[in-house]
MARDO-960563 format. One line per 10 residues: number of its first residue (from 1); for each residue y, x, z of C-alpha. Coordinates in steps of 0.001 Angstrom, whole numbers, plus 500000, padded with zeros to 6 digits. Each point is the difference from the previous one (the first is absolute). Layout:
N
NUM) Y X Z ~ ...
***
This chain:
738
1) 088950 449312 284010 ~ 499197 500010 503715 ~ 498607 496445 499837 ~ 497766 500690 497008 ~ 496540 500673 501364 ~ 498299 500625 496638 ~ 501637 502006 497198 ~ 498862 499317 496465 ~ 496839 498403 501313 ~ 498674 503412 501052
11) 501853 501772 502835 ~ 499920 498142 503318 ~ 502796 501171 502317 ~ 498726 500464 503560 ~ 502780 501584 502068 ~ 503259 501904 499642 ~ 499431 503649 500827 ~ 503386 501424 498986 ~ 503570 499064 499106 ~ 502700 502046 498327
21) 503002 499899 497718 ~ 497874 499109 496984 ~ 498043 497128 501540 ~ 496777 499540 501941 ~ 496564 501583 500043 ~ 497024 497758 500697 ~ 496408 500662 500821 ~ 498133 497859 497497 ~ 496525 499288 498706 ~ 499154 500354 496326
31) 497844 496896 499616 ~ 498706 501166 496613 ~ 498595 503353 501174 ~ 499513 499202 503687 ~ 502115 502878 501340 ~ 503082 500331 502170 ~ 503176 501279 498358 ~ 503680 500443 500760 ~ 502396 497751 498071 ~ 503638 501103 499807
41) 502165 496965 499246 ~ 503345 501184 498670 ~ 503147 498085 500820 ~ 500525 496942 497755 ~ 502630 500392 497304 ~ 503238 498352 501176 ~ 502380 497770 498040 ~ 502428 502915 499506 ~ 497641 501391 497353 ~ 500488 498452 496571
51) 497022 498994 497861 ~ 500246 502935 497602 ~ 500042 502451 502910 ~ 497035 498222 501542 ~ 497979 500293 496787 ~ 500786 503711 499717 ~ 499100 500529 503650 ~ 496653 498249 499684 ~ 499081 502105 496988 ~ 501126 503125 501840
61) 497887 498932 502988 ~ 496916 499602 497820 ~ 500564 503401 498425 ~ 500536 501789 503321 ~ 497075 498169 501615 ~ 497722 501085 497138 ~ 501111 503582 500567 ~ 499258 499718 503724 ~ 496623 498369 499302 ~ 499030 502825 497636
71) 500389 502650 502725 ~ 496533 501057 501140 ~ 500141 502694 502662 ~ 498596 500304 503501 ~ 503542 500486 501323 ~ 501612 496959 498319 ~ 499644 496400 501156 ~ 498133 497977 497390 ~ 501724 497003 498363 ~ 497380 497429 498972
81) 502077 497197 498487 ~ 503526 498612 499584 ~ 501662 496779 498950 ~ 502478 497276 500944 ~ 499633 496936 502217 ~ 502672 497487 501040 ~ 502749 502170 498566 ~ 498950 503098 501950 ~ 498392 503082 498517 ~ 496964 501378 501813
91) 497671 502992 499945 ~ 496424 500145 501261 ~ 499053 503340 501540 ~ 497167 501555 501927 ~ 500143 499237 503709 ~ 500406 503248 501906 ~ 498484 500658 503402 ~ 502260 502474 501715 ~ 503570 500726 501123 ~ 503015 501000 497948
101) 501776 503191 501027 ~ 502869 498011 501481 ~ 497500 498350 502355 ~ 498254 503330 500630 ~ 503304 501496 501172 ~ 500739 496955 502120 ~ 496520 500234 501554 ~ 500802 503641 500752 ~ 503292 498941 501630 ~ 501940 501797 497239
111) 498539 503343 501065 ~ 499068 502462 497217 ~ 496475 499785 498639 ~ 497535 502889 500437 ~ 500343 502628 497291 ~ 496472 499419 498570 ~ 500859 496303 499563 ~ 503253 500851 498202 ~ 498214 502423 497671 ~ 497248 497479 499239
121) 502502 497216 499258 ~ 502163 502323 497906 ~ 497020 501136 497896 ~ 498823 496466 499324 ~ 503456 498598 499186 ~ 500694 502990 497716 ~ 496740 499375 498127 ~ 500843 496307 499540 ~ 503534 500803 498810 ~ 498702 502663 497614
131) 497695 497394 498466 ~ 502642 497268 499671 ~ 502637 502399 498690 ~ 497557 501101 497288 ~ 499934 496342 498972 ~ 503804 500093 499694 ~ 500513 497778 503074 ~ 502569 500696 502727 ~ 499693 498121 503297 ~ 503725 499909 500905
141) 499439 498679 503541 ~ 497691 502473 501725 ~ 500309 499628 503768 ~ 497689 499855 503041 ~ 499606 496217 499775 ~ 498646 500393 496437 ~ 497328 502564 500945 ~ 496877 498703 501759 ~ 497381 502063 501788 ~ 496670 498187 500001
151) 497733 500051 503015 ~ 497642 502460 498276 ~ 502831 502416 499196 ~ 500861 499249 496384 ~ 503746 499801 499351 ~ 501295 497498 497431 ~ 503447 499430 498497 ~ 501006 496354 499616 ~ 502378 498101 497723 ~ 500015 502110 496837
161) 502085 498182 497422 ~ 501221 497517 502603 ~ 503137 501941 500896 ~ 501180 499889 496403 ~ 499306 496254 499864 ~ 501989 499557 503191 ~ 502921 501859 498481 ~ 500010 497548 497095 ~ 500062 496951 502271 ~ 502528 501618 502308
171) 498311 500571 503333 ~ 499034 503631 500187 ~ 501234 503355 498917 ~ 503557 498917 499170 ~ 502307 496981 499930 ~ 500402 498082 496755 ~ 502848 497716 500870 ~ 497884 497484 501908 ~ 501301 501027 503401 ~ 496567 500935 501283
181) 500074 503093 502189 ~ 498028 503083 499018 ~ 497065 501178 502084 ~ 499931 503094 502190 ~ 501752 503047 498534 ~ 498068 502503 502132 ~ 497670 501022 497149 ~ 502223 499850 496897 ~ 500633 502997 497761 ~ 503564 501179 499264
191) 499689 498989 496341 ~ 498778 496543 501009 ~ 502960 499600 502350 ~ 502363 501042 497223 ~ 498602 497358 497669 ~ 498691 502640 497575 ~ 496774 499725 498027 ~ 497063 501072 502154 ~ 496723 501684 499070 ~ 496935 501249 501870
201) 502087 502524 501926 ~ 501706 497114 501812 ~ 496592 499053 501422 ~ 499550 503614 501121 ~ 503280 499823 501944 ~ 498839 496775 501652 ~ 496696 501695 500848 ~ 502000 502786 501646 ~ 501814 497398 502129 ~ 496695 498451 501046
211) 498418 503340 500896 ~ 503135 501035 501895 ~ 499674 496877 502155 ~ 496259 500449 500547 ~ 500639 503614 501049 ~ 502986 499374 502280 ~ 499942 496318 500958 ~ 503376 499336 498357 ~ 501215 499752 496381 ~ 501962 502959 498590
221) 503323 498141 500467 ~ 499508 497912 503124 ~ 503491 498526 500208 ~ 501110 496556 501154 ~ 502433 499412 497149 ~ 498579 499216 496551 ~ 502902 501721 498252 ~ 499367 503171 501992 ~ 496306 499899 499080 ~ 500813 499769 496287
231) 502561 502785 500227 ~ 497440 502078 501883 ~ 497439 499593 497230 ~ 502608 500839 497396 ~ 501949 502877 501574 ~ 498553 501273 503289 ~ 497130 502503 500290 ~ 497326 498590 502341 ~ 499354 501725 503292 ~ 496842 502101 499690
241) 497111 498002 501519 ~ 499136 502878 502349 ~ 503300 499444 501829 ~ 498408 496725 501160 ~ 496464 501346 500346 ~ 499424 503690 500573 ~ 496207 499881 499510 ~ 500266 498745 496407 ~ 498585 502656 497621 ~ 502735 501772 498048
251) 498241 499458 496657 ~ 499896 496229 500562 ~ 503678 499974 500934 ~ 500857 501853 496784 ~ 498067 497508 497866 ~ 501894 497115 501612 ~ 503371 501717 499498 ~ 499155 500734 496359 ~ 499245 496320 499481 ~ 503384 499118 501530
261) 502026 502127 497569 ~ 503126 498119 498888 ~ 499532 500663 496293 ~ 496773 498809 498341 ~ 499525 503305 498176 ~ 499944 501849 503335 ~ 496972 498042 501256 ~ 496356 500852 499274 ~ 499080 499513 496366 ~ 497706 497022 500621
271) 497778 498355 502601 ~ 497002 502057 498904 ~ 501881 503172 500969 ~ 500811 498457 503392 ~ 496304 499235 500516 ~ 498983 503529 499015 ~ 502507 501552 502377 ~ 498913 497797 502880 ~ 496343 500750 499277 ~ 500677 503719 499792
281) 501834 499820 503303 ~ 496730 499076 501718 ~ 498660 503502 499455 ~ 503055 502174 499280 ~ 501875 500896 503204 ~ 503132 501327 498358 ~ 502157 497820 497765 ~ 501607 501288 496824 ~ 502600 497572 498598 ~ 499463 498882 496418
291) 503238 498037 499696 ~ 503279 501867 500218 ~ 502901 497641 500544 ~ 503482 500573 498644 ~ 503146 498820 501705 ~ 500452 496236 499481 ~ 502551 499162 497371 ~ 503222 498439 501174 ~ 499648 496239 500139 ~ 502463 497185 499790
301) 500955 498962 503514 ~ 499925 496257 499321 ~ 496663 498227 500230 ~ 499265 497262 497433 ~ 501276 496507 500646 ~ 496537 498534 500474 ~ 499701 501830 503341 ~ 502797 498015 501641 ~ 498899 497683 502761 ~ 496524 501412 500435
311) 498317 500422 503370 ~ 497756 502811 501114 ~ 496881 497885 500275 ~ 497025 501160 502038 ~ 498762 503522 499680 ~ 496225 500136 499572 ~ 499668 496339 500863 ~ 499994 496573 498456 ~ 497666 497188 499034 ~ 496664 501160 498747
321) 496336 499077 499933 ~ 498259 499626 503296 ~ 496522 501377 500324 ~ 497847 497366 498319 ~ 497012 498418 501754 ~ 496584 501641 499771 ~ 498805 497576 497327 ~ 502723 501008 497543 ~ 498358 500886 496712 ~ 500741 503144 498056
331) 501022 500033 496366 ~ 499388 502466 497204 ~ 501751 503198 500952 ~ 500080 503664 499067 ~ 497187 501204 497788 ~ 498677 497541 497438 ~ 496467 500204 501314 ~ 501209 500423 503517 ~ 497970 500874 503035 ~ 500681 497546 502827
341) 502195 501088 502866 ~ 497920 501392 502819 ~ 502553 500917 502595 ~ 499462 499474 503714 ~ 498756 496525 500965 ~ 500342 498266 503369 ~ 498055 501959 502581 ~ 497288 498430 502119 ~ 499712 501277 503529 ~ 498018 503254 499988
351) 496728 500124 501845 ~ 501144 502975 502055 ~ 501086 499205 503547 ~ 503582 501039 499344 ~ 502290 499223 497077 ~ 501004 503084 497988 ~ 503622 501127 500421 ~ 502388 498044 497773 ~ 501892 503192 499151 ~ 496824 501576 498640
361) 499203 496926 497906 ~ 503557 499891 498650 ~ 499840 503681 499072 ~ 496725 499431 498159 ~ 501486 497044 498132 ~ 502858 502252 498901 ~ 497573 502669 498806 ~ 497988 497356 498146 ~ 503204 498961 498207 ~ 500764 503645 499224
371) 496588 500281 498350 ~ 500772 496942 497883 ~ 503277 501606 498950 ~ 498241 503197 498930 ~ 497640 497897 497921 ~ 502896 498212 498327 ~ 501263 503434 499002 ~ 496614 500878 498502 ~ 499330 502640 502665 ~ 496434 498772 500539
381) 498535 503092 501669 ~ 502725 500015 502667 ~ 499776 496223 500415 ~ 496246 500303 500538 ~ 500464 502616 502720 ~ 502467 497756 501837 ~ 497764 496927 499765 ~ 496911 501912 501137 ~ 501836 501297 503072 ~ 501382 496546 500834
391) 496536 498469 499536 ~ 498497 502428 502497 ~ 502686 499353 502610 ~ 499920 496213 499521 ~ 496227 500055 500344 ~ 500357 501903 503273 ~ 502685 497648 501384 ~ 498941 496655 498543 ~ 496383 500367 498999 ~ 498317 500394 496601
401) 499995 496250 499214 ~ 503642 499276 500768 ~ 501977 498588 497012 ~ 502539 502833 500227 ~ 497260 502640 499907 ~ 498466 498269 497000 ~ 503411 499754 498301 ~ 500385 503779 500246 ~ 496440 500575 498833 ~ 500682 497725 496997
411) 502961 502232 499111 ~ 497793 503089 500299 ~ 497720 498398 497416 ~ 502933 499178 497736 ~ 501274 503598 500045 ~ 496495 501259 499216 ~ 499775 497618 497042 ~ 503384 501095 498690 ~ 498988 503661 500399 ~ 496973 499567 497737
421) 497494 500030 502887 ~ 498393 496671 499176 ~ 496718 500651 501844 ~ 501811 500826 503241 ~ 502265 496981 499520 ~ 496954 497745 499569 ~ 498559 501117 503350 ~ 503249 499160 501782 ~ 500568 496661 498249 ~ 496388 498957 500668
431) 500395 500743 503706 ~ 503332 498163 500252 ~ 498636 496953 498139 ~ 496882 499850 502177 ~ 501917 500201 503289 ~ 502719 497586 498861 ~ 497331 497486 499015 ~ 498471 500237 503479 ~ 503325 499943 501881 ~ 502206 497797 497799
441) 497510 498016 497978 ~ 498659 500202 496461 ~ 502815 497929 498518 ~ 502942 501644 501762 ~ 502597 501346 497488 ~ 499664 503554 501394 ~ 496220 499883 499594 ~ 500337 498776 496420 ~ 502574 502715 499272 ~ 497635 502743 501170
451) 497094 498534 498034 ~ 502092 499789 496836 ~ 500994 503657 500340 ~ 496307 500815 500527 ~ 499265 498374 496645 ~ 502783 502011 498372 ~ 498619 503376 501119 ~ 496450 498942 499122 ~ 501258 499487 496453 ~ 501633 503419 500007
461) 496733 501535 501206 ~ 498193 498597 496981 ~ 498273 497234 501977 ~ 501415 496956 498226 ~ 497082 497675 500758 ~ 500533 500404 503738 ~ 503734 499624 499462 ~ 499335 496796 498042 ~ 498009 498510 502871 ~ 502790 500724 502485
471) 502744 498692 497700 ~ 498144 496756 499320 ~ 499341 499344 503702 ~ 503658 500694 500918 ~ 501156 497840 497106 ~ 497853 497072 501148 ~ 501709 500057 503415 ~ 503482 500361 498532 ~ 499466 497117 497567 ~ 498671 497745 502758
481) 502782 500794 502485 ~ 502993 500677 497761 ~ 499161 498299 496704 ~ 499321 501356 496523 ~ 503655 500629 499127 ~ 501165 501671 503218 ~ 501419 503503 499283 ~ 497410 501680 502262 ~ 497205 498138 498204 ~ 501425 500961 496615
491) 500232 503612 501103 ~ 496303 499975 500902 ~ 499153 498307 496669 ~ 501992 502711 498214 ~ 498052 502771 501742 ~ 496728 498241 499266 ~ 500899 499810 496296 ~ 500708 503734 499974 ~ 496677 500727 501703 ~ 498091 497914 497440
501) 501069 502535 497381 ~ 498451 502734 502143 ~ 496751 498031 499915 ~ 500110 500046 496230 ~ 500574 496235 499906 ~ 502974 500424 497718 ~ 500112 496493 498573 ~ 499803 498518 503516 ~ 502702 502421 501140 ~ 502217 498997 497078
511) 499590 496278 500686 ~ 500571 500426 503750 ~ 503134 502118 499515 ~ 501325 497561 497396 ~ 499468 497064 502417 ~ 501776 501828 502841 ~ 502910 500852 497687 ~ 500317 496330 499051 ~ 499841 498903 503653 ~ 502597 502548 501059
521) 502268 498990 497130 ~ 499705 496382 501148 ~ 500574 500739 503701 ~ 502389 502965 499848 ~ 501457 499880 496479 ~ 499100 501844 496782 ~ 502261 502980 500726 ~ 499121 500436 503664 ~ 498728 503536 500704 ~ 496653 498693 501300
531) 499516 498029 496799 ~ 500830 503065 497956 ~ 497583 502227 501915 ~ 497183 497620 499125 ~ 501105 499850 496358 ~ 499869 503802 500160 ~ 496396 499669 501205 ~ 499240 497665 497080 ~ 501262 502734 497660 ~ 497835 502583 501771
541) 496833 497932 499517 ~ 500905 499375 496366 ~ 500051 503769 499580 ~ 496589 500330 501657 ~ 498700 497384 497566 ~ 501262 502176 497152 ~ 502607 497417 499054 ~ 502708 502644 499915 ~ 502476 498226 497673 ~ 500066 497045 502425
551) 500224 502348 502980 ~ 502928 501853 498424 ~ 501816 496737 499319 ~ 499373 498789 503569 ~ 501205 503273 501562 ~ 503144 499885 497877 ~ 500768 496439 501117 ~ 499436 500965 503634 ~ 502281 503040 499604 ~ 502736 497834 498449
561) 499711 497357 502750 ~ 500061 502646 502728 ~ 503041 501640 498433 ~ 501828 496669 500163 ~ 498808 499054 503473 ~ 499809 503376 501758 ~ 502041 502398 497877 ~ 499041 502797 497592 ~ 499487 502610 502736 ~ 497815 497893 502294
571) 496641 501720 500642 ~ 498098 496987 498685 ~ 502011 499936 496783 ~ 499252 503686 499530 ~ 496308 499373 500736 ~ 499833 497460 497174 ~ 501611 502517 497645 ~ 497301 502507 500965 ~ 497322 497503 498991 ~ 501755 499465 496676
581) 499458 503721 499396 ~ 496322 499661 500963 ~ 499554 497108 497574 ~ 501689 501835 497130 ~ 497740 503000 500571 ~ 496908 497780 499996 ~ 501142 498491 496708 ~ 500208 503488 498458 ~ 503797 499899 499992 ~ 500358 503221 501986
591) 503271 501063 498381 ~ 501607 496772 501242 ~ 498334 500475 503377 ~ 501571 503478 500274 ~ 503470 498499 499565 ~ 499282 497365 502645 ~ 498802 502649 502457 ~ 502920 502359 499336 ~ 502514 497228 500715 ~ 498008 498926 503039
601) 499834 503548 501394 ~ 503771 500305 499652 ~ 500572 496708 501840 ~ 497393 500703 502678 ~ 501493 503441 500641 ~ 503477 498508 500327 ~ 498873 497168 502299 ~ 497196 501594 502046 ~ 500204 503754 499453 ~ 497857 502459 498003
611) 497149 500228 502543 ~ 499581 496279 500655 ~ 496407 498780 499371 ~ 501175 497534 497336 ~ 502039 502654 498188 ~ 496870 502146 499957 ~ 497927 497054 498775 ~ 502323 499625 497012 ~ 499747 503740 499324 ~ 496216 499690 500144
621) 500172 497273 497344 ~ 502168 502266 497881 ~ 497394 502776 500206 ~ 497149 497650 499067 ~ 501817 498881 496861 ~ 500894 503552 499047 ~ 496268 500643 500019 ~ 499337 496928 497885 ~ 502402 501408 497438 ~ 498034 503281 500012
631) 502767 501931 501766 ~ 497584 501470 502544 ~ 501981 503067 501057 ~ 502931 497750 500977 ~ 497635 497468 501572 ~ 498299 502669 502129 ~ 503305 501464 501185 ~ 501258 496535 500999 ~ 496746 499141 501807 ~ 499941 503290 501913
641) 503592 499548 501131 ~ 499428 496405 501133 ~ 496773 500979 501767 ~ 501757 502776 501937 ~ 502775 497663 501171 ~ 497535 497267 500970 ~ 497836 502428 501947 ~ 503028 501227 501907 ~ 501452 496525 500651 ~ 496866 497849 500368
651) 497236 502430 500915 ~ 497086 501469 497995 ~ 497671 497007 500515 ~ 502452 497220 499207 ~ 498779 497774 497126 ~ 503123 500759 497936 ~ 499533 503733 500466 ~ 496371 499728 498898 ~ 500954 497969 496914 ~ 502426 502764 499022
661) 497431 502676 500664 ~ 497550 498204 497724 ~ 502663 499894 497283 ~ 500436 503769 500401 ~ 496255 500378 499538 ~ 500075 497825 496867 ~ 502782 502128 498538 ~ 498109 503217 500745 ~ 496926 498611 498286 ~ 501949 498908 496938
671) 501340 503545 499702 ~ 496449 501398 500180 ~ 500346 501397 503514 ~ 496769 498390 501229 ~ 499334 502327 502952 ~ 503435 499194 501465 ~ 499478 496316 499202 ~ 496666 500048 501879 ~ 501685 501423 503099 ~ 502611 497229 499974
681) 497567 497129 499286 ~ 497665 501211 502763 ~ 502891 500210 502468 ~ 501020 496428 499131 ~ 496452 498677 500414 ~ 499532 501854 503316 ~ 503257 498579 501386 ~ 499128 496469 498918 ~ 496551 500293 501563 ~ 501587 501207 503235
691) 502512 497137 500092 ~ 498238 497124 498204 ~ 496297 500800 500287 ~ 497400 501408 497633 ~ 499280 496704 498235 ~ 503578 498798 499466 ~ 500687 499272 496302 ~ 502867 502517 499933 ~ 497768 502676 501523 ~ 497275 499263 497468
701) 502528 500203 497152 ~ 501058 503403 501323 ~ 496401 501215 500083 ~ 499528 498813 496400 ~ 503070 502031 498993 ~ 498466 502987 501782 ~ 496708 499539 498115 ~ 501854 499820 496665 ~ 501633 503380 500720 ~ 496583 501478 500804
711) 498775 498774 496617 ~ 502944 501620 498219 ~ 499249 503290 501792 ~ 496373 499940 498788 ~ 498601 499248 503452 ~ 497960 497029 498795 ~ 497368 499974 502765 ~ 502645 499768 502723 ~ 501812 497303 498010 ~ 496827 497890 499631
721) 499249 500304 503714 ~ 503530 498895 500895 ~ 499904 497078 497558 ~ 496667 498917 501569 ~ 501503 500110 503485 ~ 502995 497926 498877 ~ 497665 497416 498439 ~ 497929 499750 503206 ~ 503073 499508 502199 ~ 501429 497423 497624
731) 496692 498116 499881 ~ 499640 500077 503778 ~ 503523 498670 500346 ~ 499386 497173 497541 ~ 496709 499071 501694 ~ 501867 499611 503294 ~ 502520 497727 498276 ~ 503053 502071 500897
***
């Protein structure tokens, strides 16, 4: 494999960047898409494997690789492709720019990491594990070398599905009679050592081992003899981390010890609970244990035969990816319509006479990463506060035009957008785009990223024509530089198709979305999440065109494909089910829609919790369809409850809160309570005017609702005056072409 410079006529191998027990990792160029990738070439199948075994293995490889490729989460390394060349199996993955935790510890001379770094890593790894475990996938080989921290602070887990493949071939988690020694035992769970069936709780034990080492500088059983390490995992309570490091917070120590419980049932319930406890520990000084361990059951003294002859291996070390060169391209990661990474970029020399202190810059980089972590947890208000503070300090130390200052200001804009403050977000994005264009150039990826986000918030502000102009100009550059089928180009084409529907160009939107779906199916595959998100958009436009039977059919096919590719509890699968309910309601099949929403609410509550925005969205849909069935008392009660929760969780001016408040007003009107309905409609319109502007379509719709209530109350003159004002604002808006 090492002599093959071009795999399958597409992936050109450039240099070896890692070696391990399973084979080699190459930096390569995807000649088809013009991007750099990592290609893991697994060890060729030897003559000791018979043909029937080889056939089974290849099929198993394809199945596991498909599972790995279907994982779409910010904290999981993306698998782009897989196949076989010259008798060796290979996987094509995104090329990461960063250091794995083994290298981070080595760089730190095996000293413990700062507590904020440990907490940040723990939160991100917990979130990634919670996602993959919901898909029914267990990693089985979680260790520092398989966790990479990117230069901008994102933490990613590598090699999902690969450990299980390695076990089949015989060169990872246990011996299979081939005589190949097992890898390091420092991070293995007791049940894995005993050869028992493992589940997600085995990954939690391994996470405990990793966090123990990050917190203390040594694994929980740092012994020279492999047998002693395995016995330690199985029988010996670990020394409390604070015996190695007195300044470690007690609550963090307790979380680590809970993860290291010998019996799976004594560990935290799941990775989501671990993440919640770590997040709570940021603000709660005292720790209250949630896992009460029992005495370990007596275990058989003899370890399984497969452990004989093993060596300890390296703790927190081993072959792994080097930091790739600056021109390494990024693949599709995280969110389907992802915002580009905007972490710190190489710093030019500041114009001040003296360089700012490195310690101060490092502290700001850590706080920037902490803000990103808060955002990943959906804590947008807190994330915004962090990013605003870091922006001010970076501006003071580095200047307002420095890339790091602009990176923080970009994140301020993103938190504003996610918090429903689109107008404020637009101001920030516009500033960042203008300065980046002057400093970095109009065609720099960071400039294009800021301009594309500007277009997005323009669309949300009801200014789709301006958004269209920005999208088309960004798209022209992306097509010229990257090509029509590059993922970043396709992402821009997708957003442009969505914006065409806002312009009322529904047929154009439908054709554009359909073309992007076909291109993504060709480039990425028909079941790739990015392909499915565009098919979802096709269904949305079909609904806007009134072609609801086709939309319903399309949403159902997307939901089925996402269930197969991502799992039934994946947020995107659940989102497609929500749209099925919308379509049924639009078709007058509200009784069926109620059943869809009831099932969806149950699943959303189980997966995300009762107060999650998507759980509340499903409850909102339930209330709407209760009203359609004439059950207005029930509909009003549901709407009032959802509105109260949204106001508490999201704020009174959040778009979702205002939608609920309007539904309350509709219910009051249907029950003849027009004075109360007027109060609610007026409050909605006032809030929208405050946030979106007086001439925004949503504001104007709210004023029309207000005028209708005035009519019902016999206040015709006021109603006519309000209708006239709405018509003037709408006409003025249309004359300006916005």
